[in-house]
Every structure is written in structure tokens, then in C-alpha cells.
C-alpha positions as CSV (number, residue, x, y, z in Angstrom):
1,X,-11.9,-41.5,9.6
2,X,-15.3,-42.4,11.3
3,X,-17.4,-41.7,14.0
4,X,-19.7,-43.4,15.1
5,X,-23.6,-41.3,15.2
6,X,-25.4,-41.9,18.6
7,X,-29.7,-43.1,19.2
8,X,-29.9,-39.1,19.2
9,X,-27.7,-38.4,15.9
10,X,-25.0,-37.2,17.5
11,X,-21.4,-37.7,16.7
12,X,-18.4,-36.3,18.0
13,X,-15.9,-34.4,15.4
14,X,-12.6,-35.7,16.1
15,X,-10.0,-33.3,17.0
16,X,-7.9,-32.9,14.2
17,X,-11.1,-31.6,12.0
18,X,-11.8,-28.9,14.8
19,X,-8.3,-27.6,14.0
20,X,-8.5,-27.3,10.6
21,X,-11.6,-25.3,11.1
22,X,-9.9,-22.9,13.5
23,X,-13.0,-23.8,15.5
24,X,-12.9,-23.4,19.6
25,X,-15.0,-24.9,21.9
26,X,-18.3,-23.0,22.4
27,X,-18.3,-22.3,18.6
28,X,-20.9,-23.3,16.5
29,X,-20.5,-25.0,12.3
30,X,-22.3,-25.2,9.7
31,X,-23.6,-28.2,7.7
32,X,-24.3,-27.2,3.7
33,X,-25.2,-29.3,1.3
34,X,-23.0,-28.9,-1.8
35,X,-24.0,-28.7,-5.5
36,X,-22.7,-32.5,-5.8
37,X,-24.4,-33.7,-2.8
38,X,-21.5,-33.7,-0.3
39,X,-22.3,-31.9,2.9
40,X,-19.4,-30.0,3.8
41,X,-18.6,-29.0,7.4
42,X,-17.5,-25.4,8.4
43,X,-17.0,-22.5,10.8
44,X,-20.3,-20.6,11.6
45,X,-20.0,-17.0,10.7
46,X,-20.1,-14.9,14.1
47,X,-22.5,-12.7,12.7
48,X,-26.4,-13.2,12.7
49,X,-28.2,-10.6,11.9
50,X,-31.3,-12.2,13.5
51,X,-29.8,-11.4,17.5
52,X,-30.1,-7.7,18.9
53,X,-26.4,-7.6,19.8
54,X,-25.4,-8.3,15.9
55,X,-27.7,-5.7,14.7
56,X,-26.6,-3.2,16.9
57,X,-22.8,-4.3,16.5
58,X,-20.7,-1.0,15.5
59,X,-23.5,1.3,16.1
60,X,-22.4,1.8,19.7
61,X,-21.1,5.2,20.8
62,X,-18.3,4.2,23.9
63,X,-19.2,7.0,25.8
64,X,-23.0,5.7,25.5
65,X,-24.5,4.9,28.9
66,X,-25.6,1.7,30.6
67,X,-29.6,2.5,29.5
68,X,-28.4,3.9,26.0
69,X,-27.0,0.7,25.2
70,X,-30.3,-1.1,26.2
71,X,-32.5,1.5,23.8
72,X,-30.1,1.1,21.1
73,X,-30.7,-3.1,21.6
74,X,-34.4,-2.7,21.8
75,X,-34.0,-0.7,18.7
76,X,-33.0,-2.9,16.8
77,X,-35.7,-5.6,17.0
């Protein structure tokens, strides 16, 4: 199956491919180069250790106040 590349370098990924990857609207995909030079498309990992929210994931307590949660996110930098 083929897709046309726009002048901006954009392509439309066919719905069948997105479904096979388990990618929903708003989610991200990764393009990776395989050892043989092929480009592989895969669903991006949800967690990014560089984002403050992901750094704090699993550290918050259900009883925390909003201020405590904000401080936890700030301390993650």
C-alpha cells in the first residue's frame, strides 16, 4: 500500500496500519532504522523520562494536596 508525500514531507498513514500498530488519534509513533536499512514504524512508548509528569509517575500519594503535587513535579527537574 502506498501513500503520497506532500510538499511538507507529510504522509497519511492508512487506517489498517494504525489499527495494526494499536495507535489511536492523538498518540505518537516512532520511526526507527533497522539493521538492514529498512525503516520500521511502531507505536511510541507512553512514558518519556524527560517530561516532569512522567518523572513523577508512581511517586504521588492519593492524599497529596495540589500544592504538594506541584512541588513533586517541580522537584523532578
